[in-house]
C-alpha positions in Angstrom: 0.0 0.0 0.0 2.8 2.4 0.9 4.8 1.4 -2.1 1.9 2.0 -4.4 1.3 5.4 -2.8 4.9 6.3 -3.2 5.0 5.2 -6.8 1.9 7.4 -7.5 3.6 10.4 -5.7 6.8 9.9 -7.7 4.9 9.8 -11.0 3.0 13.0 -10.1 6.3 14.6 -9.1 7.9 13.7 -12.4 4.9 15.2 -14.3 5.0 18.5 -12.3 8.7 18.7 -12.6 8.6 18.4 -16.4 5.7 20.9 -16.6 7.5 23.4 -14.5 10.6 23.2 -16.7 8.3 23.7 -19.7 6.8 26.8 -18.2 10.3 28.2 -17.4 11.3 27.6 -21.0 8.2 29.5 -22.2 9.0 32.4 -19.8 12.6 32.7 -21.1 11.4 32.4 -24.7 8.9 35.3 -24.1 11.6 37.4 -22.5 14.0 36.8 -25.4 11.2 37.6 -27.9 10.7 40.9 -26.1 14.4 41.8 -26.3 14.4 40.9 -30.0 11.4 43.2 -30.6 13.0 46.1 -28.7 16.3 45.6 -30.5 14.6 45.5 -33.9 13.0 48.9 -33.1 16.3 50.4 -32.1 18.0 48.9 -35.2 15.3 50.3 -37.4 15.6 53.8 -35.9 19.4 53.7 -36.2 19.2 52.7 -39.8 16.7 55.3 -40.6 18.8 58.0 -38.9 21.9 56.8 -40.8 20.1 57.1 -44.2 18.0 60.2 -43.6 20.6 62.5 -42.1 22.7 63.7 -45.0 25.7 65.7 -43.8 26.7 67.6 -47.0 29.6 69.9 -47.6 27.7 73.0 -46.3 26.9 71.3 -43.0 30.5 70.2 -42.7 31.7 73.7 -43.3 29.3 75.1 -40.7 30.5 72.5 -38.1 34.1 73.6 -38.7 33.1 77.2 -38.2 31.2 76.4 -35.0 34.1 74.4 -33.7 32.6 71.0 -33.2 33.2 69.2 -36.4 34.0 66.1 -34.3 30.2 65.7 -33.8 30.0 64.1 -37.2 32.3 61.2 -36.1 30.5 60.9 -32.8 27.2 60.6 -34.7 28.3 57.9 -37.1 30.2 55.8 -34.5 27.2 55.8 -32.1 24.7 54.9 -34.9 26.9 52.1 -36.0 27.3 50.8 -32.4 23.5 50.9 -31.9 23.0 48.8 -35.0 25.8 46.4 -34.1 24.5 45.7 -30.6 20.9 45.5 -31.8 21.8 43.0 -34.5 23.8 41.0 -31.9 20.6 40.7 -29.8 18.4 39.7 -32.7 20.8 37.0 -34.0 21.9 35.5 -30.6 18.4 35.5 -29.1 16.8 34.0 -32.2 19.3 31.2 -32.4 19.1 30.6 -28.6 15.3 30.3 -28.8 15.4 27.9 -31.8 18.1 25.7 -30.3 16.5 25.6 -26.8 13.1 24.7 -28.1 14.6 21.9 -30.3 16.5 20.5 -27.3 13.4 20.6 -25.1 11.1 19.0 -27.7 13.4 16.4 -29.2 15.9 16.0 -26.4 16.2 13.6 -23.5 14.5 14.1 -20.1 16.7 12.3 -17.6 14.5 10.7 -15.0 17.6 9.9 -12.9 18.3 13.6 -12.5 14.7 14.1 -11.2 14.9 11.0 -9.1 18.0 12.4 -7.3 15.9 15.2 -6.0 13.6 12.8 -4.1 14.6 10.9 -1.0 14.4 7.1 -1.2 11.4 6.9 1.1 10.3 3.4 0.0 12.1 0.4 -1.2 13.5 -3.0 -0.2 11.5 -6.1 0.3 7.7 -6.2 0.9 6.8 -4.9 4.3 9.9 -2.8 4.7 10.2 1.0 4.6 13.5 2.4 3.3 15.1 -1.0 3.5 14.2 -1.5 7.1 11.6 -3.7 8.8 8.3 -2.1 9.5 8.6 -3.3 13.1 11.9 -1.4 13.6 11.7 1.3 16.3 10.4 4.6 14.9 13.4 6.5 16.3 15.9 4.5 14.2 13.7 4.6 11.1 13.2 8.3 11.4 16.9 8.9 11.9 17.7 7.0 8.8 15.1 9.0 6.8 16.4 12.3 8.2 19.9 11.3 7.2 18.8 10.5 3.7 17.1 13.9 3.3 20.1 15.8 4.6 22.5 14.0 2.3 20.6 14.6 -0.9 23.1 14.9 -3.7 23.5 18.0 -5.8 21.9 17.1 -9.1 24.0 19.4 -11.2 26.2 16.6 -12.5 23.2 14.3 -13.0 21.4 17.0 -15.1 24.1 16.9 -17.7 22.2 14.2 -19.4 19.0 16.1 -19.2 18.6 18.1 -22.5 15.7 20.2 -21.1 17.7 21.4 -18.1 20.7 22.0 -20.4 18.5 24.2 -22.6 17.3 26.2 -19.6 20.8 26.6 -18.3 22.0 27.7 -21.8 19.3 30.4 -22.0 20.1 31.6 -18.5 23.8 31.9 -19.5 23.0 33.9 -22.7 20.5 36.2 -21.0 23.0 38.6 -19.2 24.9 39.3 -22.4 21.7 40.2 -24.2 20.6 42.5 -21.4 24.0 44.2 -21.4 24.0 44.6 -25.2 20.6 46.1 -25.0 21.8 48.6 -22.4 24.8 49.6 -24.6 22.6 49.8 -27.7 20.2 52.2 -25.9 23.2 54.2 -24.6 24.7 54.6 -28.0 21.3 55.5 -29.5 21.0 58.4 -27.0 24.5 59.7 -27.7 23.7 59.5 -31.5 20.6 61.6 -30.8 22.6 64.2 -28.9 25.1 64.4 -31.7 22.3 64.7 -34.3 20.8 67.6 -32.3 24.1 69.5 -32.5 24.5 68.8 -36.2 21.0 69.7 -37.2 21.0 73.0 -35.3 24.4 74.3 -36.4 22.9 76.5 -39.1 20.6 78.2 -36.6 23.6 78.6 -34.2 25.7 80.5 -36.8 22.8 82.6 -38.0 21.8 83.6 -34.5 25.2 85.1 -33.7 25.4 83.7 -30.1 28.5 82.0 -28.8 26.6 79.0 -27.5 24.2 76.8 -29.4 21.3 77.0 -26.9 19.0 74.9 -28.9 21.5 72.0 -29.2 22.3 72.4 -25.5 18.6 72.1 -24.6 18.2 69.0 -26.7 21.3 67.5 -25.1 20.0 68.1 -21.6 16.7 66.4 -22.5 18.4 63.3 -23.9 20.9 63.1 -21.1 18.1 63.5 -18.5 16.2 60.7 -20.3 19.3 58.5 -20.2 19.9 59.0 -16.4 16.2 58.6 -15.8 16.2 55.2 -17.6 19.3 54.1 -15.7 17.9 55.2 -12.3 14.5 53.6 -12.9 16.1 50.4 -14.1 18.3 50.1 -10.9 15.2 50.9 -8.8 13.2 48.2 -10.5 16.0 45.7 -10.1 16.0 46.4 -6.4 12.2 46.4 -6.3 11.8 43.0 -8.1 14.9 41.4 -6.6 14.5 37.7 -5.7 15.8 37.3 -2.3 16.1 33.5 -2.6 16.4 32.4 -6.2 14.8 29.1 -7.1 15.3 27.3 -10.4 13.0 24.7 -11.9 13.9 22.2 -9.1 11.1 21.1 -6.9 13.5 19.5 -4.4 12.3 21.5 -1.4 11.2 19.0 1.3 7.5 18.9 2.1 6.2 19.9 5.5 5.9 16.2 6.3 9.6 15.7 5.6 10.5 18.8 7.6 8.7 17.2 10.5 11.0 14.3 10.3 13.9 16.5 11.2 12.3 17.4 14.5 13.3 15.2 17.5 10.8 12.8 18.9 8.7 14.1 21.8 6.8 11.6 24.0 3.2 12.4 24.5 1.4 12.3 27.9 0.1 8.8 27.1 3.7 7.5 26.6 3.3 7.2 22.8 5.6 8.7 20.3 4.3 11.6 18.3 
């Protein structure tokens, strides 16, 4: 009876374990798709700015007269960096999604890796619990079970044969580089917008006769304020949504019943063992 119940529990555990890994894969896939969409928008804007802004000879001469002809190089370099980082995100994220989904669908699910997360509660001959006689004193049996729970092996090595877990670990490993690339892409895009503001307003600056290009300075302040606002809000959100205790797809946390096994035996008033 106990062995049948344990077999049913183990089968249900395997099912929930695979379902949880599938949901985590869907979550990472959705996050990568969001990054690809945002990177595509940035790459499109950068390409449009590179094509539409025509710095002709007249604008180049005005930049030299104003004393900031180096803004042309700053503009082109930052636009190119924006496109490069965005294309990196699009290519790497798309390849990671395809490879991870193929591994998860057509790969191997190692039941031994999942089995290593479970204590060997039942086993041995008929009428025996955890390899011990059912008439064995409860204290010795509980001590053996507690020892088996505390000595659960780390299933990192056993998950090497599990393609689903390898796909999840690969996507988690790729994710930081994508986020960093997106941050650099946005940073270069803002710098390109600042340089474009100085280039587009150079004619107004020379015609106004003022020593300072107030229009370009105002545009620069707006873009720089936007950049610092995005950085500050991003750091604030990271602290706000920080996971204090990170959990992966493992469901190896002992149940309340197993936690009770760790507690010492306390005799009841009737002399029985609780």
